N, C-alpha and C positions, 0 to 999 in steps of 0.2 A: 657781317663787318660797317658796312656802313654806318648802320644805327649804332655801335658803340662807337666809332669813329665820332660820330653826330654829338652825342651824348659827351662826349671827355672835351672834343676841340671847338665846338660851335656853342652849346647850350649856356645858356647863362642860370647864376644859381638860382632865379626863381621859375624858369621855364619848367614845365611838364616834361616827364620822359619822352623823349620820340616815339613814334608810333611806325610802325611799318608792315611791308605786306612780302612775304617770302613767294619769289617766283623760281620755279626748277624744272627742269627737264627731265629730270631722273631722281630717284632715291638718294639722299647720301648723306647718312647719318653722321659721320664724321664731319662734315662740312657745316651742318646746320648747329652741332656740340659748339663749334670755332666760333662760329656767328651770332649765336645766342648767347654766348657765354656774358656771365652777370645781367640779363636782362631777367628782368621776376615774375613781368606780365604771365599771364594764364594765357598759352597759346591752342592755338584752335584750325580746325584744316575744316575749310567749308567747302570746298570742290576739289577734286581731280579730274584733270582736263590731259586728253593728248595732244593737244597743240594749245599754244596762248591764241586768245581773241584777237583781231586788228583793232585800229583806233575807235573806229567806228561802234564796234562792237562792246568795248568797254566807256564809250560816251555814254551809250543807249542805258547800258547796265546801269549805269552811277546816276544820268538822268531818272531812271526807275526808282533805284532806291529814294531818291531825294523826294519824287513826287508824292510817294507814296508813306512817308513817315507821320 
């Protein structure tokens, strides 16, 4: 929902479309249908986890990705 808001209210005409990460605690197809309405980008499920990582784990993963590109 925030991506659609950002695209409509914040983006300038020469901006690229916004991108985002969907984090959820449970599967909710109806919520995803509304949240992704009008977004034509391909969607991929990268990983399913039963818990969300803490800030340090997220930062470590981000650093790993950046260092190995």
